Structure formats: structure tokens, C-alpha cells
C-alpha positions in Angstrom: -8.0 26.4 2.2 -5.8 28.8 0.3 -2.6 26.9 1.2 -4.2 23.7 -0.2 -4.9 25.4 -3.5 -1.3 26.7 -3.8 0.0 23.2 -3.2 -2.1 21.8 -6.0 -0.9 24.6 -8.3 2.7 23.8 -7.5 2.1 20.2 -8.5 0.4 21.2 -11.7 3.6 23.0 -12.6 5.8 20.0 -11.9 3.6 17.4 -13.6 1.3 17.6 -16.5 -2.3 16.7 -16.1 -4.2 14.6 -18.6 -7.0 16.9 -19.7 -9.4 14.0 -20.4 -8.8 11.9 -17.3 -7.4 14.5 -14.9 -4.7 12.1 -13.9 -1.2 13.5 -13.0 1.3 12.3 -15.6 4.7 11.0 -14.5 6.9 11.0 -17.5 9.8 8.5 -17.8 12.3 8.6 -20.6 14.1 5.3 -21.4 16.8 4.7 -23.9 15.4 1.2 -24.6 12.6 -1.0 -23.3 15.0 -3.2 -21.3 16.2 -0.2 -19.2 12.9 -0.6 -17.3 14.1 -3.9 -15.8 16.7 -4.5 -13.1 19.8 -5.6 -15.0 20.8 -8.3 -12.5 17.4 -9.9 -12.4 17.4 -13.1 -14.5 13.8 -14.1 -14.0 11.4 -14.2 -16.9 10.4 -10.7 -18.0 6.9 -10.8 -16.6 8.3 -11.5 -13.1 11.4 -9.2 -13.3 11.7 -6.3 -10.9 11.7 -2.7 -11.9 15.1 -1.1 -12.0 15.8 0.2 -8.4 16.4 3.7 -9.5 13.2 3.8 -11.5 11.3 2.5 -8.4 12.9 5.2 -6.3 12.0 7.9 -8.9 8.4 6.7 -9.0 8.2 6.8 -5.2 9.6 10.4 -5.1 7.1 11.5 -7.7 4.3 9.8 -5.8 5.3 11.7 -2.6 5.1 15.0 -4.4 1.7 14.3 -5.9 -1.3 14.4 -3.4 -2.7 11.0 -2.7 -6.1 12.0 -3.8 -4.8 12.5 -7.4 -4.7 9.5 -9.7 -1.6 8.7 -11.8 -0.7 8.1 -15.3 2.8 6.8 -16.1 4.0 7.7 -19.6 7.1 5.8 -20.8 8.9 7.6 -23.6 11.3 5.2 -25.4 14.1 7.2 -27.2 15.2 6.3 -30.7 13.3 3.0 -30.8 10.3 2.0 -32.7 7.2 1.2 -30.7 7.1 -2.4 -29.6 3.7 -3.5 -28.3 4.9 -6.9 -27.0 7.7 -5.3 -24.9 5.2 -2.8 -23.7 2.9 -5.6 -22.5 5.8 -7.2 -20.7 6.6 -4.0 -18.9 3.0 -3.5 -17.9 2.8 -7.1 -16.5 6.1 -6.6 -14.7 5.0 -3.3 -13.3 1.7 -4.8 -12.0 3.6 -7.8 -10.5 6.1 -5.5 -8.8 3.5 -3.3 -7.1 1.3 -6.3 -6.2 4.3 -7.8 -4.4 5.1 -4.6 -2.6 1.4 -4.3 -1.6 1.5 -7.9 -0.3 4.6 -7.1 1.8 2.8 -4.1 3.3 -0.3 -6.2 4.1 1.9 -8.7 5.9 3.7 -6.0 7.8 0.4 -4.4 8.9 -1.0 -7.8 9.9 2.1 -8.6 12.0 2.0 -5.2 13.6 -1.7 -5.4 14.6 -1.3 -9.0 15.7 1.6 -8.0 18.0 -0.4 -5.0 19.3 -3.2 -7.4 20.2 -0.8 -9.7 22.0 0.5 -6.7 24.0 -3.0 -5.6 24.8 -3.9 -9.1 26.2 -0.6 -9.1 28.2 -1.6 -5.7 29.7 -5.0 -6.9 30.6 -3.4 -9.9 32.3 -1.1 -7.7 34.3 -4.0 -5.4 35.3 -6.1 -8.4 36.3 -3.3 -9.8 38.4 -3.0 -6.4 40.0 -6.7 -6.3 40.9 -6.6 -9.8 42.3 -3.3 -9.3 44.2 -4.4 -5.9 45.7 -5.6 -7.4 49.0 -4.1 -4.7 51.2 -0.9 -6.5 52.1 1.3 -5.0 54.8 4.6 -6.3 53.4 6.5 -3.8 51.3 7.8 -6.3 48.8 4.3 -7.5 48.0 3.1 -4.0 47.6 6.0 -3.2 45.2 5.3 -6.3 43.2 1.6 -5.6 43.0 2.2 -1.9 41.9 4.7 -3.2 39.4 1.9 -5.3 37.8 -0.2 -2.2 37.4 2.7 -0.1 35.9 3.6 -3.0 33.6 0.0 -3.3 32.5 -0.2 0.3 31.6 3.1 0.2 29.8 2.1 -2.8 27.7 -1.3 -1.2 27.0 0.4 2.1 25.9 2.7 0.2 23.6 -0.2 -1.7 22.1 -2.1 1.6 21.5 1.0 3.2 20.1 1.4 0.5 17.6 -2.2 0.6 16.4 -2.5 4.4 16.2 1.0 5.6 15.4 3.3 2.9 14.0 0.6 1.7 11.6 0.2 5.2 10.0 3.2 4.9 7.7 2.4 1.4 6.4 -1.2 2.5 5.8 -0.1 5.5 3.8 2.3 3.3 1.8 -0.6 0.9 1.1 -2.6 3.8 -0.3 0.4 4.8 -2.5 0.8 1.3 -3.8 -2.9 0.9 -4.6 -2.6 4.2 -6.5 0.3 2.8 -8.5 -1.7 -0.3 -9.3 -4.6 1.8 -10.6 -2.3 4.0 -12.7 -2.7 4.1 -16.4 0.4 3.1 -18.3 1.2 4.4 -21.8 4.1 4.2 -24.2 5.3 6.5 -26.9 8.4 6.4 -29.1 10.6 9.3 -30.3 11.9 7.1 -33.2 11.1 8.2 -36.7 8.5 5.9 -38.3 9.8 3.8 -41.1 
């Protein structure tokens, strides 16, 4: 319990906490609004991707903040007046980016679980063939083949269980991170003097 408390205190030193919402604030300084977007992406702004370095920075910050804590992302635009329309474009692009990432993780998990189910049915088939073929044959080659079915069945079953209980852990954690990003509050502020 004490270690858990120390860990939270460390994060409170790295990131500010919004006193009203108790969300952890990730601050991002941009020279201009367009620095948010990937410079090679020519799609309409609403569908443009985040700049890859920004996405990586957000992922690193997310890894440092416990998953149970909600996020607030604060964009500070340097030497530019506040532009509400560009802010709306960034929010729409942000949401689209993380919805796309979440969709890819859902497809990956679905493929993984589908493949695990196929392996499980293959293992059940091998074990069934083992039980049917176990007639007490006196020929060595038949005994080896029948025992091979049992071993193969257990190997396929183990692989199936390994996929469900171990390989799916990382995508499930990533899914939680992406959902947290989608629920994050996004704010903008400008350091430009008001005219």
C-alpha cells in the first residue's frame, strides 16, 4: 500500500492535477496550431493524423500516469492568438485518430481470439482422434501416431490458452489507454498578447 502511494506522489510531481476535476494534465506546447498535424498528411484537417512525435509523447505520458487516473490535455500555442475554429479542428482530428487506433486494437483482439478458438477446436479434434484411435494396438507405428495426436492436442490447447490469457493482455491494456485518451478533456490556451 505504501509503494502505491509513493508512486502516485511521483506522478503528481511530474504532472499537474486539475484541482476541480482531479484529472492529470498533460501539457503540450506548440509553436502554431498546424504543428499538431502530421506535415505529410494531405487529408482534410478533420481526418489528418497527429504528428507522430506528438502521438509518441502522449503515449509516453500515458504510460507514466496510472490507468485509473483520467487525463486532460492542455495545448499551449506560443505567440499566436487563440483560434477557436482551429481548436475545433484539432479536437476533431484528435478524436478521429484515437477512434481509428481503438478500431485497430478491436480488430487485433478479435483476430487473436478467433485464432485461439480455431486452435482450441483443432486441439479438441486431435484429442478426440486420440481417444477414438486408442484401441490398444500392438504395432509401434500406430502407438506413436496415436500418442502424437495426444501431444499435438495438448500443444494446440496450450497455444490457444496462451493467446487468450497472455497475448491478449497487451492489446487489452492498450485498449484501456485509448479509451482514456478518447475521454480526455482537451483545452487550449495562448501565450500571445491580446490585441
